[in-house]
N, CA, C and O atoms as a printed pandas DataFrame, in Angstrom:
     atom_number atom_name residue_name chain_id  residue_number  x_coord  y_coord  z_coord
0              1         N          MET        A               1   18.029  -60.557    6.640
1              2        CA          MET        A               1   18.555  -59.328    7.163
2              3         C          MET        A               1   20.060  -59.592    7.434
3              4         O          MET        A               1   20.493  -60.652    7.885
4              5         N          TYR        A               2   20.875  -58.411    7.079
5              6        CA          TYR        A               2   22.374  -58.677    7.243
6              7         C          TYR        A               2   22.650  -58.246    8.711
7              8         O          TYR        A               2   22.116  -57.275    9.247
8              9         N          ARG        A               3   23.463  -59.004    9.243
9             10        CA          ARG        A               3   24.097  -58.885   10.436
10            11         C          ARG        A               3   25.592  -58.893   10.459
11            12         O          ARG        A               3   26.165  -59.945   10.175
12            13         N          PRO        A               4   26.331  -57.752   10.790
13            14        CA          PRO        A               4   27.696  -57.611   10.652
14            15         C          PRO        A               4   28.478  -58.543   11.486
15            16         O          PRO        A               4   29.588  -58.897   11.087
16            17         N          GLU        A               5   27.968  -59.008   12.699
17            18        CA          GLU        A               5   28.639  -59.880   13.529
18            19         C          GLU        A               5   28.732  -61.382   12.876
19            20         O          GLU        A               5   29.599  -62.182   13.227
20            21         N          ASP        A               6   27.854  -61.637   12.002
21            22        CA          ASP        A               6   27.916  -62.938   11.274
22            23         C          ASP        A               6   29.198  -63.123   10.542
23            24         O          ASP        A               6   29.732  -64.229   10.460
24            25         N          ASP        A               7   29.727  -61.970    9.973
25            26        CA          ASP        A               7   30.764  -61.887    9.138
26            27         C          ASP        A               7   32.173  -61.617    9.920
27            28         O          ASP        A               7   33.262  -61.520    9.354
28            29         N          GLY        A               8   31.963  -61.520   11.242
29            30        CA          GLY        A               8   33.164  -61.239   12.184
30            31         C          GLY        A               8   33.351  -59.795   12.226
31            32         O          GLY        A               8   34.374  -59.367   12.759
32            33         N          LYS        A               9   32.453  -58.945   11.709
33            34        CA          LYS        A               9   32.671  -57.457   11.850
34            35         C          LYS        A               9   32.020  -56.972   13.005
35            36         O          LYS        A               9   31.144  -57.627   13.569
36            37         N          GLN        A              10   32.433  -55.758   13.425
37            38        CA          GLN        A              10   31.790  -55.200   14.635
38            39         C          GLN        A              10   30.394  -54.614   14.204
39            40         O          GLN        A              10   30.206  -54.214   13.055
40            41         N          ASP        A              11   29.419  -54.581   15.184
41            42        CA          ASP        A              11   28.202  -54.085   14.953
42            43         C          ASP        A              11   28.136  -52.581   14.629
43            44         O          ASP        A              11   27.404  -52.089   13.770
44            45         N          PHE        A              12   29.020  -51.890   15.450
45            46        CA          PHE        A              12   29.124  -50.329   15.187
46            47         C          PHE        A              12   30.484  -50.048   15.239
47            48         O          PHE        A              12   31.214  -50.479   16.132
48            49         N          VAL        A              13   30.912  -49.241   14.186
49            50        CA          VAL        A              13   32.309  -48.920   14.029
50            51         C          VAL        A              13   32.438  -47.328   14.226
51            52         O          VAL        A              13   31.874  -46.516   13.493
52            53         N          LYS        A              14   33.230  -47.007   15.280
53            54        CA          LYS        A              14   33.373  -45.541   15.511
54            55         C          LYS        A              14   34.296  -45.026   14.639
55            56         O          LYS        A              14   35.318  -45.651   14.358
56            57         N          LYS        A              15   34.004  -43.807   14.122
57            58        CA          LYS        A              15   34.914  -42.956   13.267
58            59         C          LYS        A              15   35.817  -42.110   14.136
59            60         O          LYS        A              15   36.894  -41.696   13.707
60            61         N          VAL        A              16   35.384  -41.851   15.354
61            62        CA          VAL        A              16   36.220  -41.061   16.290
62            63         C          VAL        A              16   37.089  -41.929   17.038
63            64         O          VAL        A              16   36.701  -42.973   17.564
64            65         N          LYS        A              17   38.270  -41.492   17.082
65            66        CA          LYS        A              17   39.275  -42.339   17.842
66            67         C          LYS        A              17   38.930  -42.290   19.450
67            68         O          LYS        A              17   38.192  -41.395   19.862
68            69         N          GLY        A              18   39.397  -43.125   20.217
69            70        CA          GLY        A              18   38.996  -43.152   21.536
70            71         C          GLY        A              18   39.717  -42.170   22.474
71            72         O          GLY        A              18   40.101  -42.498   23.597
72            73         N          VAL        A              19   39.880  -40.928   21.937
73            74        CA          VAL        A              19   40.437  -39.983   22.674
74            75         C          VAL        A              19   39.421  -39.120   23.441
75            76         O          VAL        A              19   38.611  -38.508   22.744
76            77         N          SER        A              20   39.358  -38.999   24.612
77            78        CA          SER        A              20   38.395  -38.029   25.265
78            79         C          SER        A              20   39.016  -36.820   25.416
79            80         O          SER        A              20   39.875  -36.689   26.288
80            81         N          THR        A              21   38.636  -35.703   24.526
81            82        CA          THR        A              21   39.319  -34.470   24.460
82            83         C          THR        A              21   38.973  -33.525   25.697
83            84         O          THR        A              21   39.741  -32.620   26.024
84            85         N          PHE        A              22   37.866  -33.762   26.320
85            86        CA          PHE        A              22   37.434  -32.878   27.362
86            87         C          PHE        A              22   38.185  -33.194   28.809
87            88         O          PHE        A              22   38.266  -32.401   29.747
88            89         N          SER        A              23   38.718  -34.554   28.763
89            90        CA          SER        A              23   39.319  -34.912   29.996
90            91         C          SER        A              23   40.853  -34.716   29.820
91            92         O          SER        A              23   41.554  -34.892   30.816
92            93         N          GLU        A              24   41.430  -34.374   28.660
93            94        CA          GLU        A              24   42.807  -34.155   28.406
94            95         C          GLU        A              24   43.141  -32.735   28.651
95            96         O          GLU        A              24   42.741  -31.897   27.844
96            97         N          SER        A              25   43.836  -32.380   29.685
97            98        CA          SER        A              25   44.194  -30.959   29.820
98            99         C          SER        A              25   45.111  -30.373   28.817
99           100         O          SER        A              25   45.109  -29.168   28.569
100          101         N          ALA        A              26   45.909  -31.239   28.228
101          102        CA          ALA        A              26   46.920  -30.808   27.126
102          103         C          ALA        A              26   46.150  -30.318   25.889
103          104         O          ALA        A              26   46.542  -29.413   25.152
104          105         N          PHE        A              27   45.033  -31.001   25.746
105          106        CA          PHE        A              27   44.214  -30.643   24.457
106          107         C          PHE        A              27   43.913  -29.084   24.342
107          108         O          PHE        A              27   43.981  -28.437   23.298
108          109         N          PHE        A              28   43.558  -28.581   25.634
109          110        CA          PHE        A              28   43.157  -27.273   25.561
110          111         C          PHE        A              28   44.284  -26.195   25.815
111          112         O          PHE        A              28   44.011  -25.019   26.058
112          113         N          LYS        A              29   45.476  -26.651   25.746
113          114        CA          LYS        A              29   46.642  -25.697   25.899
114          115         C          LYS        A              29   46.754  -24.833   24.615
115          116         O          LYS        A              29   46.548  -25.313   23.500
116          117         N          THR        A              30   47.090  -23.531   24.825
117          118        CA          THR        A              30   47.086  -22.721   23.632
118          119         C          THR        A              30   48.359  -21.786   23.841
119          120         O          THR        A              30   48.881  -21.570   24.935
120          121         N          VAL        A              31   48.752  -21.293   22.681
121          122        CA          VAL        A              31   49.906  -20.297   22.682
122          123         C          VAL        A              31   49.553  -18.940   23.082
123          124         O          VAL        A              31   50.432  -18.147   23.418
124          125         N          PHE        A              32   48.234  -18.606   23.065
125          126        CA          PHE        A              32   47.778  -17.275   23.488
126          127         C          PHE        A              32   47.555  -17.212   25.030
127          128         O          PHE        A              32   47.137  -18.196   25.641
128          129         N          ALA        A              33   47.827  -16.100   25.606
129          130        CA          ALA        A              33   47.587  -15.917   27.081
130          131         C          ALA        A              33   46.147  -15.553   27.175
131          132         O          ALA        A              33   45.513  -14.891   26.353
132          133         N          SER        A              34   45.672  -16.123   28.395
133          134        CA          SER        A              34   44.287  -15.865   28.670
134          135         C          SER        A              34   44.083  -15.824   30.273
135          136         O          SER        A              34   44.950  -16.198   31.062
136          137         N          GLY        A              35   42.994  -15.389   30.595
137          138        CA          GLY        A              35   42.792  -15.150   32.087
138          139         C          GLY        A              35   43.644  -14.351   32.831
139          140         O          GLY        A              35   44.033  -13.298   32.325
140          141         N          ASP        A              36   44.024  -14.684   34.007
141          142        CA          ASP        A              36   44.958  -13.900   34.780
142          143         C          ASP        A              36   46.288  -13.595   34.246
143          144         O          ASP        A              36   46.825  -12.520   34.512
144          145         N          ASP        A              37   46.890  -14.537   33.458
145          146        CA          ASP        A              37   48.142  -14.153   32.714
146          147         C          ASP        A              37   47.874  -13.219   31.773
147          148         O          ASP        A              37   48.784  -12.405   31.618
148          149         N          MET        A              38   46.815  -13.060   31.024
149          150        CA          MET        A              38   46.578  -12.079   30.019
150          151         C          MET        A              38   46.413  -10.736   30.603
151          152         O          MET        A              38   46.883   -9.732   30.066
152          153         N          VAL        A              39   45.728  -10.719   31.731
153          154        CA          VAL        A              39   45.492   -9.403   32.357
154          155         C          VAL        A              39   46.812   -8.757   32.936
155          156         O          VAL        A              39   47.020   -7.544   32.899
156          157         N          LYS        A              40   47.712   -9.714   33.492
157          158        CA          LYS        A              40   48.901   -9.196   34.036
158          159         C          LYS        A              40   49.793   -8.667   32.821
159          160         O          LYS        A              40   50.393   -7.594   32.885
160          161         N          GLU        A              41   49.830   -9.524   31.693
161          162        CA          GLU        A              41   50.604   -9.171   30.493
162          163         C          GLU        A              41   50.201   -7.799   29.961
163          164         O          GLU        A              41   51.055   -6.965   29.660
164          165         N          GLU        A              42   48.853   -7.566   29.845
165          166        CA          GLU        A              42   48.398   -6.368   29.285
166          167         C          GLU        A              42   48.749   -5.126   30.235
167          168         O          GLU        A              42   49.164   -4.052   29.800
168          169         N          GLU        A              43   48.552   -5.383   31.444
169          170        CA          GLU        A              43   48.949   -4.362   32.408
170          171         C          GLU        A              43   50.491   -3.919   32.409
171          172         O          GLU        A              43   50.840   -2.755   32.608
172          173         N          ALA        A              44   51.287   -4.879   32.187
173          174        CA          ALA        A              44   52.643   -4.655   32.122
174          175         C          ALA        A              44   53.019   -3.958   30.900
175          176         O          ALA        A              44   53.887   -3.085   30.932
176          177         N          ILE        A              45   52.384   -4.308   29.753
177          178        CA          ILE        A              45   52.542   -3.416   28.498
178          179         C          ILE        A              45   52.113   -2.112   28.573
179          180         O          ILE        A              45   52.776   -1.180   28.118
180          181         N          ARG        A              46   50.930   -1.968   29.178
181          182        CA          ARG        A              46   50.341   -0.547   29.319
182          183         C          ARG        A              46   51.198    0.253   30.219
183          184         O          ARG        A              46   51.370    1.445   29.966
184          185         N          LYS        A              47   51.759   -0.309   31.262
185          186        CA          LYS        A              47   52.730    0.458   32.209
186          187         C          LYS        A              47   53.997    0.790   31.578
187          188         O          LYS        A              47   54.593    1.840   31.813
188          189         N          ARG        A              48   54.448   -0.194   30.699
189          190        CA          ARG        A              48   55.737    0.022   29.964
190          191         C          ARG        A              48   55.555    1.240   28.996
191          192         O          ARG        A              48   56.466    2.063   28.911
192          193         N          GLU        A              49   54.385    1.383   28.250
193          194        CA          GLU        A              49   54.103    2.386   27.271
194          195         C          GLU        A              49   53.986    3.708   28.038
195          196         O          GLU        A              49   54.496    4.728   27.575
196          197         N          ILE        A              50   53.362    3.711   29.135
197          198        CA          ILE        A              50   53.267    5.035   29.910
198          199         C          ILE        A              50   54.652    5.352   30.350
199          200         O          ILE        A              50   55.078    6.487   30.136
200          201         N          ASP        A              51   55.352    4.522   30.905
201          202        CA          ASP        A              51   56.859    4.931   31.315
202          203         C          ASP        A              51   57.626    5.391   30.194
203          204         O          ASP        A              51   58.347    6.380   30.331
204          205         N          GLU        A              52   57.551    4.775   29.088
205          206        CA          GLU        A              52   58.280    5.166   27.826
206          207         C          GLU        A              52   57.787    6.588   27.406
207          208         O          GLU        A              52   58.605    7.421   27.016
208          209         N          TRP        A              53   56.515    6.857   27.481
209          210        CA          TRP        A              53   56.112    8.227   27.133
210          211         C          TRP        A              53   56.553    9.226   28.158
211          212         O          TRP        A              53   57.004   10.309   27.784
212          213         N          ASN        A              54   56.449    8.922   29.456
213          214        CA          ASN        A              54   56.860    9.843   30.457
214          215         C          ASN        A              54   58.307   10.133   30.346
215          216         O          ASN        A              54   58.698   11.221   30.769
216          217         N          ALA        A              55   59.235    9.217   29.780
217          218        CA          ALA        A              55   60.622    9.472   29.672
218          219         C          ALA        A              55   60.833   10.451   28.560
219          220         O          ALA        A              55   61.846   11.149   28.574
220          221         N          LYS        A              56   59.903   10.561   27.547
221          222        CA          LYS        A              56   60.095   11.520   26.496
222          223         C          LYS        A              56   59.605   12.752   26.637
223          224         O          LYS        A              56   59.912   13.595   25.794
224          225         N          VAL        A              57   58.731   13.101   27.751
225          226        CA          VAL        A              57   58.264   14.351   28.078
226          227         C          VAL        A              57   59.293   15.284   28.445
227          228         O          VAL        A              57   60.107   14.957   29.309
228          229         N          VAL        A              58   59.351   16.459   27.862
229          230        CA          VAL        A              58   60.392   17.453   28.200
230          231         C          VAL        A              58   59.800   18.808   28.836
231          232         O          VAL        A              58   60.543   19.713   29.216
232          233         N          VAL        A              59   58.474   18.864   28.915
233          234        CA          VAL        A              59   57.731   20.061   29.604
234          235         C          VAL        A              59   57.415   19.788   31.031
235          236         O          VAL        A              59   57.301   18.643   31.467
236          237         N          ALA        A              60   57.275   20.860   31.748
237          238        CA          ALA        A              60   56.879   20.793   33.174
238          239         C          ALA        A              60   55.554   20.245   33.320
239          240         O          ALA        A              60   55.341   19.342   34.128
240          241         N          ASN        A              61   54.562   20.780   32.519
241          242        CA          ASN        A              61   53.186   20.397   32.753
242          243         C          ASN        A              61   52.760   19.431   31.588
243          244         O          ASN        A              61   52.939   19.822   30.434
244          245         N          LYS        A              62   52.250   18.288   31.801
245          246        CA          LYS        A              62   51.906   17.384   30.726
246          247         C          LYS        A              62   50.520   17.692   30.353
247          248         O          LYS        A              62   50.170   17.110   29.327
248          249         N          HIS        A              63   49.698   18.386   30.855
249          250        CA          HIS        A              63   48.361   18.684   30.457
250          251         C          HIS        A              63   48.375   20.019   29.542
251          252         O          HIS        A              63   48.999   21.036   29.843
252          253         N          PHE        A              64   47.575   19.853   28.360
253          254        CA          PHE        A              64   47.464   20.891   27.432
254          255         C          PHE        A              64   46.120   21.468   27.549
255          256         O          PHE        A              64   45.127   20.812   27.236
256          257         N          THR        A              65   46.049   22.700   27.998
257          258        CA          THR        A              65   44.675   23.467   27.976
258          259         C          THR        A              65   44.714   24.578   27.001
259          260         O          THR        A              65   45.696   25.284   26.768
260          261         N          VAL        A              66   43.428   24.667   26.401
261          262        CA          VAL        A              66   43.200   25.655   25.378
262          263         C          VAL        A              66   42.060   26.562   25.862
263          264         O          VAL        A              66   41.022   26.073   26.307
264          265         N          ASN        A              67   42.255   27.862   25.774
265          266        CA          ASN        A              67   41.155   28.708   26.087
266          267         C          ASN        A              67   40.590   29.339   24.847
267          268         O          ASN        A              67   41.122   30.313   24.314
268          269         N          THR        A              68   39.492   28.758   24.400
269          270        CA          THR        A              68   38.814   29.178   23.204
270          271         C          THR        A              68   37.536   29.848   23.333
271          272         O          THR        A              68   36.835   30.131   22.361
272          273         N          ARG        A              69   37.218   30.117   24.616
273          274        CA          ARG        A              69   36.013   30.832   25.048
274          275         C          ARG        A              69   36.106   32.248   24.709
275          276         O          ARG        A              69   37.092   32.882   25.086
276          277         N          VAL        A              70   35.198   32.795   24.050
277          278        CA          VAL        A              70   35.098   34.275   23.622
278          279         C          VAL        A              70   34.361   34.863   24.769
279          280         O          VAL        A              70   33.284   34.402   25.148
280          281         N          LEU        A              71   34.984   35.951   25.357
281          282        CA          LEU        A              71   34.305   36.793   26.398
282          283         C          LEU        A              71   33.180   37.617   25.935
283          284         O          LEU        A              71   32.103   37.650   26.531
284          285         N          GLU        A              72   33.442   38.297   24.846
285          286        CA          GLU        A              72   32.542   39.109   24.279
286          287         C          GLU        A              72   32.580   38.968   22.673
287          288         O          GLU        A              72   33.593   38.838   21.987
288          289         N          SER        A              73   31.229   39.026   22.229
289          290        CA          SER        A              73   31.252   38.833   20.817
290          291         C          SER        A              73   30.234   39.904   20.210
291          292         O          SER        A              73   29.035   39.946   20.487
292          293         N          GLN        A              74   30.874   40.722   19.379
293          294        CA          GLN        A              74   30.172   41.772   18.767
294          295         C          GLN        A              74   30.206   41.517   17.189
295          296         O          GLN        A              74   31.113   40.874   16.660
296          297         N          GLN        A              75   29.186   42.052   16.517
297          298        CA          GLN        A              75   29.195   41.742   15.196
298          299         C          GLN        A              75   30.358   42.575   14.360
299          300         O          GLN        A              75   30.832   42.085   13.335
300          301         N          ILE        A              76   30.713   43.637   14.772
301          302        CA          ILE        A              76   31.862   44.338   14.203
302          303         C          ILE        A              76   33.164   43.722   14.331
303          304         O          ILE        A              76   34.063   43.980   13.531
304          305         N          ASP        A              77   33.318   42.878   15.350
305          306        CA          ASP        A              77   34.550   42.225   15.635
306          307         C          ASP        A              77   34.961   41.261   14.638
307          308         O          ASP        A              77   36.144   40.943   14.515
308          309         N          LYS        A              78   33.971   40.750   13.871
309          310        CA          LYS        A              78   34.416   39.754   12.793
310          311         C          LYS        A              78   35.166   40.294   11.672
311          312         O          LYS        A              78   35.830   39.562   10.937
312          313         N          TYR        A              79   35.086   41.493   11.525
313          314        CA          TYR        A              79   35.896   42.175   10.442
314          315         C          TYR        A              79   37.275   42.798   10.990
315          316         O          TYR        A              79   38.040   43.392   10.230
316          317         N          ARG        A              80   37.524   42.635   12.275
317          318        CA          ARG        A              80   38.716   43.202   12.931
318          319         C          ARG        A              80   40.030   42.773   12.175
319          320         O          ARG        A              80   40.937   43.600   12.081
320          321         N          SER        A              81   40.159   41.607   11.671
321          322        CA          SER        A              81   41.364   41.250   11.085
322          323         C          SER        A              81   41.546   41.850    9.689
323          324         O          SER        A              81   42.672   41.888    9.194
324          325         N          MET        A              82   40.532   42.296    9.074
325          326        CA          MET        A              82   40.550   42.924    7.752
326          327         C          MET        A              82   40.794   44.402    7.733
327          328         O          MET        A              82   41.186   44.996    6.729
328          329         N          ARG        A              83   40.533   44.994    8.941
329          330        CA          ARG        A              83   40.741   46.428    9.143
330          331         C          ARG        A              83   42.071   46.726    9.626
331          332         O          ARG        A              83   42.642   45.992   10.432
332          333         N          GLU        A              84   42.635   47.899    9.102
333          334        CA          GLU        A              84   43.974   48.382    9.699
334          335         C          GLU        A              84   43.777   49.410   10.831
335          336         O          GLU        A              84   44.514   49.425   11.816
336          337         N          ASP        A              85   42.768   50.255   10.654
337          338        CA          ASP        A              85   42.524   51.338   11.643
338          339         C          ASP        A              85   41.169   51.071   12.256
339          340         O          ASP        A              85   40.412   50.206   11.816
340          341         N          ALA        A              86   40.900   51.826   13.261
341          342        CA          ALA        A              86   39.602   51.645   14.001
342          343         C          ALA        A              86   38.692   52.222   13.227
343          344         O          ALA        A              86   39.021   52.992   12.325
344          345         N          VAL        A              87   37.350   51.891   13.514
345          346        CA          VAL        A              87   36.282   52.281   12.727
346          347         C          VAL        A              87   35.806   53.753   12.934
347          348         O          VAL        A              87   34.861   54.194   12.279
């Protein structure tokens, strides 16, 4: 039976370097914001967009309301736009 230590070799050769990635805090550093930093950044972006939009508004009321409800509907009214005179 072959024994590596007889030839001066190690019994087990690791392919992974001796770096313990989970104990190194620099290993998990990223260029992307996350956690509380991400929340603050997104809130600042959202606030800036709202402020920019408010600066562009030129009307007194920013809310647009449409009244499309028909109070009365009669069958003869559907041809009103085609008639010139009353029926």
